[in-house]
C-alpha positions in Angstrom: 54.4 121.6 64.8 57.8 121.8 63.0 58.7 124.5 60.5 60.5 124.3 57.6 63.7 125.6 59.1 63.8 123.2 62.2 63.4 120.5 59.1 66.2 121.8 57.4 68.1 121.9 60.5 67.3 118.0 61.3 68.2 117.0 57.8 71.7 118.8 58.0 72.1 117.1 61.6 71.4 113.8 60.1 73.8 114.1 57.3 76.3 115.3 59.9 75.8 112.3 62.0 76.1 109.8 59.2 79.1 111.5 58.0 80.8 111.3 61.5 79.6 107.4 61.5 81.6 106.9 58.3 84.6 108.8 59.9 84.3 106.8 62.9 84.5 103.5 61.2 87.3 104.5 58.9 89.2 105.5 62.0 88.7 102.3 63.6 89.9 100.3 60.3 92.9 102.7 60.6 93.8 101.8 64.4 93.2 98.2 63.5 95.4 98.2 60.5 98.0 100.2 62.5 97.8 97.7 65.5 97.7 94.5 63.8 99.1 95.3 60.1 96.7 94.9 57.1 97.4 91.4 56.0 95.0 89.0 55.4 96.7 86.1 57.5 96.2 88.1 60.5 93.2 86.8 62.1 92.6 89.6 64.5 92.8 92.0 61.7 90.4 90.2 59.4 87.9 89.5 62.6 88.1 93.3 63.1 87.7 94.2 59.4 84.9 91.9 59.3 82.9 93.3 62.3 83.5 96.9 60.8 82.0 96.0 57.6 79.3 94.0 59.1 78.6 97.3 61.4 78.2 99.7 58.4 76.2 97.2 56.4 73.7 96.7 59.3 73.6 100.4 59.7 72.7 101.3 56.1 70.1 98.1 56.2 68.4 100.0 59.2 68.2 103.2 57.9 66.8 102.0 54.6 64.2 100.0 56.5 61.6 103.0 57.3 59.1 101.0 59.1 61.2 98.9 60.9 63.2 102.1 61.8 60.2 103.8 63.1 59.0 100.9 65.5 62.7 100.8 66.8 62.9 104.5 67.5 59.4 104.1 69.5 60.8 101.1 71.3 63.9 103.2 72.4 61.8 106.2 73.2 59.6 104.0 75.6 62.7 102.7 77.1 62.1 99.1 76.0 65.5 98.5 74.6 68.7 99.0 76.5 71.0 101.3 75.0 74.0 101.5 77.1 76.4 98.8 76.0 79.6 98.5 78.2 82.0 96.9 76.0 84.5 95.9 78.6 81.8 93.4 79.7 82.1 91.3 76.8 
């Protein structure tokens, strides 16, 4: 059985993880704007910006979908979903 202190620590960890994800997305945006310049005419900047926004929106939707999220977590634990994504393959 999970006691109250463990639950509190798990909740704190979830908040830390979420904050780190937000900071990482902001960092990606900053790198993108440094690399390509923050102009609407630059197609690479616009595409990167759209992907960062899409990633964040989908993350929020996933977190708010409790039943779906629970099913997803079970599938991950049962190794039914491939987690390792090698970006260089794309």
